[in-house]
C-alpha positions in Angstrom: 99.9 112.3 75.1 99.7 112.9 78.9 100.4 109.8 81.3 98.2 110.6 83.9 95.5 108.7 85.7 92.4 111.3 85.0 89.6 112.3 87.7 87.2 110.4 85.4 89.4 107.4 85.4 90.4 106.5 88.9 87.0 106.9 89.6 85.7 104.6 86.7 88.5 102.8 86.5 88.9 99.4 89.1 92.3 98.6 91.4 92.7 97.8 94.8 94.4 100.4 95.7 96.1 99.1 99.3 99.6 101.3 99.6 99.3 105.2 99.7 102.3 107.9 99.4 100.2 110.0 101.4 100.5 112.8 99.3 97.5 115.4 99.8 94.5 115.1 98.0 94.0 119.0 96.6 91.6 121.2 97.4 89.6 121.2 93.6 90.4 117.4 93.0 89.0 117.2 96.5 86.2 119.3 95.7 85.3 116.8 92.1 85.8 114.0 94.1 82.7 114.8 96.1 80.6 116.7 93.7 80.7 113.3 91.6 79.9 111.0 94.9 77.2 113.1 95.7 75.5 111.9 91.9 75.4 108.2 92.8 72.1 106.8 93.3 70.1 106.7 96.0 66.7 104.3 97.4 64.1 106.5 96.4 66.5 109.2 94.8 67.3 110.8 98.8 70.8 111.6 98.5 70.9 111.2 102.4 74.6 111.9 100.9 76.7 113.3 104.5 80.9 113.8 104.2 83.6 114.5 106.5 86.9 115.5 105.5 89.9 114.2 107.5 93.2 116.1 106.0 95.3 116.0 109.7 97.1 113.5 110.1 96.8 112.8 113.6 93.4 112.8 113.7 93.7 110.2 111.1 95.6 107.6 113.1 93.2 108.2 115.8 90.2 106.9 114.1 92.2 103.8 112.3 92.5 103.5 116.0 89.3 103.5 117.3 88.2 101.5 113.7 90.7 98.5 114.9 90.0 98.2 118.3 85.9 98.6 117.1 86.7 95.8 113.9 88.4 93.5 115.9 85.6 91.8 116.3 84.5 91.5 113.3 88.2 90.5 111.3 88.3 87.7 114.3 84.7 86.8 113.4 85.5 86.8 109.9 88.5 85.0 109.9 88.9 81.7 107.3 91.6 79.2 107.4 93.7 78.5 104.0 92.0 75.2 103.7 88.6 78.1 102.9 90.5 79.8 100.7 90.7 76.5 98.3 88.2 74.9 96.2 87.4 70.8 96.2 90.8 71.1 93.8 93.3 72.9 96.2 92.4 75.9 93.5 92.6 79.2 95.3 89.0 80.8 95.5 90.4 84.5 96.4 92.8 85.7 95.6 96.8 85.0 96.5 97.3 87.5 99.4 94.7 86.8 101.5 95.2 83.0 101.5 99.0 83.9 102.9 98.1 86.6 105.3 
């Protein structure tokens, strides 16, 4: 039995991934992901999907920098104090990583 995750397992499995190793996604796998994404439900079955696939590392860095600037105000508005991340008896209401960062 293979220990590798199938594409279906990856799409339907629940996980939070915060660390990426930079390995390029093979074109055939990317095609499968995009095809699966077009099958998602949409209001009135309009399926208004538009996807942009960026593989160039330099362009990804540029997009990241522009998004950081664009979201700076949003981040500042959403920041919470540690006291806002615990309930009335001191239990975390979110992950410990959110409290620490």
